[in-house]
N, CA, C and O atoms as a MOPAC input file, in Angstrom:
PM7 MOZYME 1SCF
protein

 N    101.80600 1   110.84400 1    54.76100 1
 C    101.95100 1   109.70000 1    55.69900 1
 C    102.59000 1   110.02400 1    56.96400 1
 O    102.30200 1   109.40900 1    57.99100 1
 N    103.69000 1   111.23000 1    56.92500 1
 C    104.16800 1   111.70300 1    58.04100 1
 C    103.09700 1   111.97700 1    59.03400 1
 O    103.20700 1   111.52600 1    60.17400 1
 N    102.10100 1   112.66500 1    58.68900 1
 C    101.17400 1   113.25000 1    59.57400 1
 C    100.29200 1   112.13000 1    60.25300 1
 O     99.80200 1   112.25100 1    61.37600 1
 N    100.18500 1   111.30100 1    59.64200 1
 C     99.42900 1   110.04600 1    60.09600 1
 C    100.35100 1   109.16700 1    61.33800 1
 O     99.81700 1   108.68100 1    62.33500 1
 N    101.78700 1   109.09000 1    61.04200 1
 C    102.48200 1   108.75700 1    62.01700 1
 C    102.74200 1   109.38800 1    63.13800 1
 O    103.04700 1   108.77700 1    64.16300 1
 N    102.62900 1   110.99300 1    63.05300 1
 C    102.55800 1   112.05400 1    64.16300 1
 C    101.27100 1   112.12200 1    64.91500 1
 O    101.17800 1   112.50300 1    66.08200 1
 N    100.17500 1   111.67900 1    64.07400 1
 C     98.94000 1   111.88900 1    64.72600 1
 C     98.87900 1   111.34200 1    66.58400 1
 O     98.22100 1   112.00800 1    67.38400 1
 N     99.37400 1   110.53900 1    66.86700 1
 C     99.06700 1   110.08300 1    68.30700 1
 C     99.79300 1   111.04500 1    69.19200 1
 O     99.47000 1   111.17200 1    70.37300 1
 N    100.90300 1   111.82100 1    68.57200 1
 C    101.65000 1   112.79200 1    69.44800 1
 C    101.04900 1   113.91300 1    69.46800 1
 O    101.02400 1   114.53400 1    70.53100 1
 N    100.40500 1   114.46000 1    68.27300 1
 C     99.49400 1   115.44600 1    68.34900 1
 C     98.24600 1   115.52800 1    69.25700 1
 O     97.95300 1   116.45700 1    70.01000 1
 N     97.46800 1   114.21600 1    69.01200 1
 C     96.45800 1   113.93200 1    70.22900 1
 C     96.96900 1   114.12500 1    71.59700 1
 O     96.45200 1   114.90800 1    72.39400 1
 N     98.07900 1   113.33400 1    71.87100 1
 C     98.46700 1   113.72700 1    73.43600 1
 C     98.75200 1   115.25900 1    73.88400 1
 O     98.45500 1   115.68800 1    74.99900 1
 N     99.32900 1   115.97700 1    72.92600 1
 C     99.56200 1   117.27600 1    72.82900 1
 C     98.34300 1   118.23800 1    73.26400 1
 O     98.17000 1   119.11800 1    74.10700 1
 N     97.61600 1   117.63500 1    72.28900 1
 C     96.27400 1   118.16000 1    72.55500 1
 C     95.20500 1   118.03800 1    73.67600 1
 O     94.47500 1   118.92600 1    74.11400 1
 N     95.27800 1   116.81800 1    74.01400 1
 C     94.77300 1   116.43400 1    75.40100 1
 C     95.52400 1   117.14800 1    76.96000 1
 O     94.98200 1   117.33300 1    78.05000 1
 N     96.86100 1   117.41200 1    76.54600 1
 C     97.52500 1   117.81000 1    77.71300 1
 C     97.08000 1   119.46700 1    78.21400 1
 O     97.42700 1   119.99500 1    79.27100 1
 N     96.27300 1   120.05500 1    77.19400 1
 C     96.08000 1   121.26700 1    77.41200 1
 C     94.61800 1   121.26500 1    77.44500 1
 O     94.14800 1   122.30700 1    76.98800 1
 N     93.73900 1   120.39200 1    77.85600 1
 C     92.12600 1   120.36100 1    78.10700 1
 C     92.11700 1   120.34000 1    79.86600 1
 O     92.97800 1   120.03400 1    80.69000 1
 N     90.83800 1   120.77700 1    79.97100 1
 C     90.54700 1   120.83100 1    81.39700 1
 C     90.23500 1   119.22300 1    82.23900 1
 O     90.77000 1   118.79600 1    83.26200 1
 N     89.34000 1   118.67800 1    81.50400 1
 C     89.02000 1   117.57000 1    81.80500 1
 C     88.59000 1   116.60700 1    80.82500 1
 O     87.36900 1   116.54700 1    80.67700 1
 N     89.38900 1   115.73300 1    80.02400 1
 C     88.97200 1   114.88700 1    79.01200 1
 C     88.12600 1   113.93900 1    79.38400 1
 O     88.44600 1   113.30600 1    80.39000 1
 N     86.99300 1   113.62600 1    78.77700 1
 C     86.11700 1   114.20000 1    77.93900 1
 C     84.91700 1   115.29600 1    78.30700 1
 O     84.13900 1   115.87400 1    77.54700 1
 N     85.03700 1   115.35600 1    79.55400 1
 C     83.89000 1   116.26900 1    80.16900 1
 C     84.07700 1   117.68300 1    79.68800 1
 O     83.34500 1   118.14000 1    78.81000 1
 N     84.91600 1   118.29500 1    80.17100 1
 C     85.26200 1   119.68900 1    80.02200 1
 C     86.62500 1   119.77400 1    79.08300 1
 O     87.73000 1   119.44300 1    79.51400 1
 N     86.40000 1   120.24800 1    77.78200 1
 C     87.41500 1   120.22700 1    76.88000 1
 C     87.93000 1   121.99700 1    76.67700 1
 O     88.31400 1   122.46600 1    75.60500 1
 N     87.83900 1   122.62200 1    77.72900 1
 C     88.02300 1   124.03100 1    77.56300 1
 C     89.82300 1   124.15400 1    77.37900 1
 O     90.36200 1   123.12700 1    77.78900 1
 N     90.53000 1   124.90300 1    77.00100 1
 C     91.78700 1   125.12500 1    76.97900 1
 C     92.13600 1   125.90700 1    78.40400 1
 O     91.60500 1   126.93100 1    78.83300 1
 N     93.44500 1   124.92000 1    79.14900 1
 C     93.92600 1   125.31200 1    80.27700 1
 C     95.38300 1   125.08100 1    80.38400 1
 O     95.87400 1   124.19200 1    79.68900 1
 N     96.07600 1   125.72800 1    81.11700 1
 C     97.34800 1   125.45400 1    81.36700 1
 C     97.77700 1   125.03600 1    82.76100 1
 O     98.90200 1   125.13000 1    83.25300 1
 N     96.60200 1   124.52800 1    83.33300 1
 C     96.80900 1   124.15100 1    84.76800 1
 C     98.12100 1   122.58600 1    84.85000 1
 O     99.18600 1   122.46600 1    85.45600 1
 N     97.43400 1   121.73900 1    84.02400 1
 C     98.17900 1   120.76300 1    83.67900 1
 C    100.02800 1   120.91500 1    83.49300 1
 O    100.88300 1   120.10700 1    83.85600 1
 N    100.18700 1   122.09100 1    82.88200 1
 C    101.52300 1   122.60800 1    82.87300 1
 C    102.05600 1   123.04700 1    84.14700 1
 O    103.19900 1   122.77000 1    84.51200 1
 N    101.29300 1   123.68000 1    84.77600 1
 C    101.54500 1   124.22000 1    86.20900 1
 C    101.89100 1   122.86500 1    86.80500 1
 O    103.04600 1   122.68600 1    87.19300 1
 N    101.01700 1   121.92400 1    86.90800 1
 C    101.29100 1   120.68000 1    87.89000 1
 C    102.21500 1   119.92000 1    87.64200 1
 O    102.60100 1   119.08100 1    88.45600 1
 N    102.80600 1   120.10300 1    86.29900 1
 C    104.23900 1   119.32000 1    85.73000 1
 C    105.14800 1   120.32700 1    86.27800 1
 O    106.10200 1   119.74500 1    86.79400 1
 N    105.25400 1   121.67900 1    86.38500 1
 C    106.30200 1   122.51400 1    87.02800 1
 C    106.63400 1   122.27400 1    88.28200 1
 O    107.76400 1   122.33700 1    88.76600 1
 N    105.20000 1   121.87700 1    89.04200 1
 C    105.46300 1   121.91400 1    90.39700 1
 C    106.06600 1   120.41700 1    91.10600 1
 O    106.56100 1   120.27000 1    92.22400 1
 N    105.82100 1   119.34100 1    89.98300 1
 C    105.84800 1   118.11300 1    90.15600 1
 C    107.40100 1   117.64300 1    89.81900 1
 O    107.72500 1   116.45800 1    89.73600 1
 N    108.25100 1   118.68500 1    89.64900 1
 C    109.50100 1   118.15800 1    89.32700 1
 C    110.14000 1   118.28700 1    88.12600 1
 O    111.33400 1   118.01500 1    87.99900 1
 N    109.20300 1   118.81700 1    86.91900 1
 C    109.75100 1   118.23800 1    85.82500 1
 C    110.56500 1   119.24500 1    85.21300 1
 O    110.96900 1   119.03800 1    84.06900 1
 N    110.90600 1   120.45700 1    85.89100 1
 C    112.14800 1   121.20500 1    85.66700 1
 C    113.50300 1   120.57300 1    86.05000 1
 O    114.51200 1   120.65000 1    85.34900 1
 N    113.44000 1   120.10300 1    86.93000 1
 C    114.58800 1   119.09200 1    87.43100 1
 C    114.93200 1   118.16600 1    86.28100 1
 O    115.95000 1   118.31300 1    85.60600 1
 N    113.98200 1   117.14500 1    86.07400 1
 C    113.95100 1   116.25200 1    84.82200 1
 C    114.49100 1   117.00400 1    83.62000 1
 O    115.29100 1   116.32400 1    82.97800 1
 N    114.25400 1   118.32600 1    83.09700 1
 C    114.49000 1   118.78100 1    81.74000 1
 C    115.79200 1   119.31900 1    82.08600 1
 O    116.46200 1   119.52200 1    81.07300 1
 N    116.45700 1   119.65900 1    83.30700 1
 C    117.73900 1   120.11800 1    82.78900 1
 C    118.67600 1   119.03300 1    83.01200 1
 O    119.86600 1   119.18000 1    82.73400 1
 N    118.10900 1   117.68900 1    83.61400 1
 C    118.97400 1   116.43400 1    83.88200 1
 C    119.19500 1   116.11000 1    82.67800 1
 O    120.37700 1   116.04100 1    82.34000 1
 N    118.17400 1   115.82700 1    81.70800 1
 C    117.86400 1   115.48000 1    80.54600 1
 C    118.89700 1   115.97800 1    79.75300 1
 O    119.61800 1   115.17300 1    79.16400 1
 N    119.13800 1   117.53700 1    79.61300 1
 C    120.06600 1   118.07500 1    78.74500 1
 C    121.40200 1   118.36700 1    79.07900 1
 O    122.25200 1   118.71500 1    78.25900 1
 N    121.58400 1   118.22400 1    80.29500 1
 C    123.07800 1   117.98000 1    80.97100 1
 C    123.68400 1   116.71500 1    81.22100 1
 O    124.89600 1   116.58500 1    81.05100 1
 N    123.04100 1   115.86000 1    81.56800 1
 C    123.47800 1   114.34000 1    81.50000 1
 C    124.12900 1   114.03400 1    80.13100 1
 O    125.34600 1   113.86200 1    80.20200 1
 N    123.63500 1   113.94100 1    79.02000 1
 C    124.45700 1   113.65100 1    77.86800 1
 C    125.76800 1   114.33100 1    77.67400 1
 O    126.71500 1   113.78100 1    77.11200 1
 N    125.80000 1   115.60900 1    78.18100 1
 C    127.00000 1   116.31700 1    78.13800 1
 C    128.12100 1   116.00500 1    79.07500 1
 O    129.25600 1   116.45200 1    78.90700 1
 N    127.76200 1   115.19400 1    80.10900 1
 C    128.71700 1   114.65700 1    81.25500 1
 C    128.93200 1   113.19700 1    81.21700 1
 O    129.51900 1   112.65600 1    82.15400 1
 N    128.46500 1   112.45600 1    80.12000 1
 C    128.79700 1   111.20300 1    79.71900 1
 C    129.58700 1   110.92600 1    78.64700 1
 O    129.17200 1   110.89600 1    77.48900 1
 N    130.79900 1   110.70600 1    79.01300 1
 C    131.78300 1   110.49900 1    77.60500 1
 C    131.17800 1   109.78900 1    76.30100 1
 O    130.44200 1   108.82000 1    76.48200 1
 N    131.43000 1   110.18800 1    75.09400 1
 C    130.63500 1   109.66300 1    74.20000 1
 C    130.67200 1   108.07200 1    73.92900 1
 O    129.63000 1   107.47600 1    73.65700 1
 N    131.87400 1   107.43100 1    74.01100 1
 C    131.61600 1   105.98700 1    73.56900 1
 C    130.80500 1   105.10800 1    74.90300 1
 O    130.15600 1   104.08000 1    74.70800 1
 N    130.99000 1   105.72000 1    76.20300 1
 C    130.30700 1   105.29900 1    77.18300 1
 C    128.75500 1   105.44900 1    76.97600 1
 O    128.06600 1   104.44700 1    77.16800 1
 N    128.18300 1   106.56900 1    76.61800 1
 C    126.87800 1   107.03100 1    76.22100 1
 C    126.31800 1   106.09000 1    75.16200 1
 O    125.23100 1   105.52500 1    75.29000 1
 N    127.17600 1   105.94400 1    74.03600 1
 C    126.72200 1   104.94800 1    73.01800 1
 C    126.26500 1   103.69400 1    73.28900 1
 O    125.18900 1   103.16700 1    73.00600 1
 N    127.56300 1   103.13100 1    74.08600 1
 C    127.24800 1   101.95600 1    74.62800 1
 C    126.04400 1   101.67400 1    75.58400 1
 O    125.53400 1   100.55600 1    75.66000 1
 N    125.63200 1   102.72100 1    76.28600 1
 C    124.62400 1   102.74000 1    77.16700 1
 C    123.27100 1   102.67800 1    76.47800 1
 O    122.28900 1   102.09100 1    76.93300 1
 N    123.32300 1   103.32900 1    75.36500 1
 C    122.16300 1   103.36800 1    74.26600 1
 C    122.01400 1   102.22900 1    73.85600 1
 O    120.93400 1   101.65500 1    74.00400 1
 N    123.13500 1   101.60800 1    73.21000 1
 C    122.75800 1   100.44000 1    72.55800 1
 C    122.22800 1    99.09900 1    73.70000 1
 O    121.39500 1    98.20900 1    73.53000 1
 N    123.00800 1    99.38300 1    74.74200 1
 C    122.34700 1    98.36500 1    75.87700 1
 C    121.07400 1    98.35900 1    76.18500 1
 O    120.47400 1    97.36400 1    76.59200 1
 N    120.53400 1    99.58600 1    75.99200 1
 C    119.03400 1    99.99400 1    76.43800 1
 C    118.41900 1    99.48200 1    75.12600 1
 O    117.46200 1    98.72200 1    75.26900 1
 N    118.79300 1    99.75800 1    73.92000 1
 C    117.85800 1    99.16000 1    72.72700 1
 C    117.99000 1    97.85300 1    72.94800 1
 O    116.86000 1    97.37900 1    73.07400 1
 N    118.96100 1    96.89000 1    73.07600 1
 C    118.73200 1    95.66300 1    73.37000 1
 C    117.78100 1    95.28000 1    74.36000 1
 O    117.11400 1    94.29900 1    74.03000 1
 N    117.57000 1    95.67400 1    75.26600 1
 C    117.02100 1    95.13100 1    76.57200 1
 C    115.57000 1    95.66700 1    76.10600 1
 O    114.70600 1    94.83700 1    76.39100 1
 N    115.03600 1    96.86400 1    75.44600 1
 C    113.74900 1    97.28800 1    75.08000 1
 C    113.41300 1    96.16200 1    73.87400 1
 O    112.28700 1    95.68700 1    74.02200 1
 N    114.07800 1    95.68100 1    72.82100 1
 C    113.75300 1    94.87700 1    71.89700 1
 C    113.67400 1    93.52500 1    72.61400 1
 O    112.96800 1    92.67200 1    72.07600 1
 N    114.11400 1    93.30600 1    73.41200 1
 C    113.84800 1    91.91100 1    74.43100 1
 C    112.55300 1    91.81500 1    75.21700 1
 O    111.82200 1    90.84700 1    75.41900 1
 N    112.46500 1    93.10700 1    75.61400 1
 C    111.16300 1    93.34000 1    76.31600 1
 C    109.69700 1    93.34200 1    75.16400 1
 O    108.56100 1    92.94000 1    75.41400 1
 N    110.15700 1    93.86500 1    74.04500 1
 C    108.83200 1    93.84000 1    73.34400 1
 C    108.92000 1    92.54700 1    72.35200 1
 O    107.93400 1    92.31800 1    71.65100 1
 N    109.94500 1    91.77900 1    72.27100 1
 C    109.93600 1    90.52900 1    71.68600 1
 C    109.46900 1    89.39200 1    72.56500 1
 O    109.08700 1    88.35800 1    72.01600 1
 N    109.46700 1    89.49500 1    73.91700 1
 C    109.11900 1    88.27600 1    74.82900 1
 C    107.83300 1    88.06400 1    74.79300 1
 O    107.46700 1    86.92700 1    75.09000 1
 N    106.97400 1    88.90400 1    74.48800 1
 C    105.27000 1    88.45100 1    74.38000 1
 C    104.94200 1    88.14100 1    73.07600 1
 O    103.84500 1    87.62100 1    72.87400 1
 N    105.81900 1    88.40200 1    71.99000 1
 C    105.45600 1    87.41200 1    70.77100 1
 C    106.11000 1    86.25000 1    70.72700 1
 O    105.72700 1    85.38100 1    69.94400 1
 N    107.17600 1    86.04800 1    71.54000 1
 C    107.67400 1    84.35600 1    71.85900 1
 C    106.63100 1    83.75900 1    72.42800 1
 O    106.14600 1    82.72600 1    71.96600 1
 N    106.18600 1    84.35400 1    73.48600 1
 C    105.08800 1    83.69800 1    74.57300 1
 C    104.28000 1    83.33300 1    73.61800 1
 O    104.13800 1    82.12200 1    73.45300 1
 N    103.60100 1    84.19500 1    72.81300 1
 C    102.26200 1    83.82000 1    71.87100 1
 C    102.59100 1    82.81100 1    70.79500 1
 O    101.75700 1    81.95700 1    70.49500 1
 N    103.96900 1    82.88100 1    70.10100 1
 C    104.07200 1    81.97700 1    69.13000 1
 C    104.34800 1    80.41400 1    70.01000 1
 O    104.00100 1    79.32200 1    69.56100 1
 N    104.94000 1    80.59600 1    71.13600 1
 C    104.73400 1    79.01700 1    71.82100 1
 C    103.47100 1    78.73700 1    72.19700 1
 O    103.19200 1    77.53800 1    72.17100 1
 N    102.67400 1    79.43400 1    72.51800 1
 C    101.14100 1    79.01200 1    73.33000 1
 C    100.52100 1    78.49000 1    71.74400 1
 O     99.92600 1    77.42000 1    71.62100 1
 N    100.71800 1    79.23500 1    70.83300 1
 C    100.11700 1    78.69700 1    69.34100 1
 C    100.43300 1    77.51400 1    69.00300 1
 O     99.67500 1    76.66600 1    68.53200 1
 N    101.79600 1    77.39300 1    69.27700 1
 C    102.23000 1    76.01000 1    68.58100 1
 C    101.90400 1    74.83700 1    69.56400 1
 O    101.74600 1    73.70800 1    69.09900 1
 N    101.79700 1    75.06800 1    70.92300 1
 C    101.19700 1    74.34400 1    71.65400 1
 C     99.81900 1    73.72300 1    71.58900 1
 O     99.45900 1    72.54800 1    71.64400 1
 N     99.18300 1    74.81400 1    71.46000 1
 C     97.65100 1    75.00900 1    71.15100 1
 C     97.66700 1    74.04200 1    69.74900 1
 O     96.97500 1    73.02500 1    69.74700 1
 N     98.36800 1    74.34800 1    68.72600 1
 C     98.02600 1    73.52200 1    67.36000 1
 C     98.41800 1    72.03300 1    67.47300 1
 O     97.82300 1    71.12400 1    66.89400 1
 N     99.75200 1    71.84900 1    68.48400 1
 C     99.95000 1    70.20000 1    68.72100 1
 C     99.10100 1    69.60400 1    69.33000 1
 O     98.88000 1    68.42800 1    69.04200 1
 N     98.29700 1    70.33100 1    70.47400 1
 C     97.21000 1    69.67500 1    71.16800 1
 C     96.06600 1    69.49500 1    70.02500 1
 O     95.55700 1    68.39100 1    69.83000 1
 N     95.79200 1    70.34400 1    69.47700 1
 C     94.68100 1    70.10500 1    68.45400 1
 C     95.05300 1    68.94300 1    67.60000 1
 O     94.14100 1    68.13300 1    67.43500 1
 N     96.01000 1    68.72000 1    67.11200 1
 C     96.60400 1    67.97200 1    66.01000 1
 C     96.27800 1    66.28200 1    67.11400 1
 O     95.59400 1    65.29100 1    66.85800 1
 N     96.85300 1    66.52100 1    67.92700 1
 C     96.91500 1    65.26200 1    69.03200 1
 C     95.58200 1    64.63400 1    69.39900 1
 O     95.34500 1    63.44100 1    69.59000 1
 N     94.62200 1    65.84800 1    69.47000 1
 C     93.07200 1    65.38800 1    69.74300 1
 C     92.55300 1    64.94200 1    68.41100 1
 O     91.73900 1    64.02000 1    68.35800 1
 N     93.00200 1    65.57700 1    67.27800 1
 C     92.41900 1    65.02900 1    66.23500 1
 C     92.70100 1    63.55100 1    65.54300 1
 O     91.94400 1    62.77800 1    64.95400 1
 N     94.33600 1    63.47500 1    65.91600 1
 C     94.31000 1    61.96100 1    66.04900 1
 C     93.75400 1    61.09800 1    66.62000 1
 O     93.53300 1    60.05200 1    66.00900 1
 N     93.40100 1    61.22100 1    67.78300 1
 C     92.69900 1    60.18000 1    68.97700 1
 C     91.47200 1    59.88800 1    68.21700 1
 O     91.14300 1    58.75300 1    67.87300 1
 N     90.61700 1    61.27500 1    67.90000 1
 C     89.70000 1    61.23900 1    67.38900 1
 C     89.34700 1    60.30500 1    66.01600 1
 O     88.42500 1    59.50700 1    65.85000 1
 N     90.23200 1    60.63700 1    65.27000 1
 C     90.54300 1    59.91200 1    64.12900 1
 C     90.71000 1    58.29300 1    64.34300 1
 O     90.07300 1    57.59600 1    63.55400 1
 N     91.34400 1    57.76400 1    65.13400 1
 C     91.80100 1    56.52900 1    65.39500 1
 C     90.63200 1    55.69800 1    66.16700 1
 O     90.45400 1    54.49900 1    65.95100 1
 N     89.76500 1    56.53800 1    67.19200 1
 C     88.78800 1    55.97000 1    67.53700 1
 C     87.63700 1    55.87000 1    66.77800 1
 O     86.65300 1    55.30700 1    67.25700 1
 N     87.61500 1    56.41600 1    65.46700 1
 C     86.12900 1    56.42600 1    64.47800 1
 C     86.63500 1    54.94500 1    63.61000 1
 O     85.84200 1    54.21300 1    63.01800 1
 N     87.67200 1    54.78800 1    63.67200 1
 C     88.34800 1    53.24700 1    62.62200 1
 C     87.63800 1    52.27900 1    63.30700 1
 O     87.74400 1    51.09500 1    62.99000 1

């Protein structure tokens, strides 16, 4: 089960080390070299240093705030779809009531 959950990550890692997916699947480290030149080293250093620089309570509240925003971003499309579905059903019921009353 754990393997199935990690399968997308494994696939991404494997595709990171190929030349040109799906045309040329030979192993290469060119993508890693591009990342190193594009500033990934600074990003990795900052990602390791920043948690040590932020006091623990502030860091925890920042993470909680980020989690709340992320959940809102994920829930908004579901809410929009639920509203659209409800409106569609309501319109269908209204159209059905009009059709039924006109047949009488």
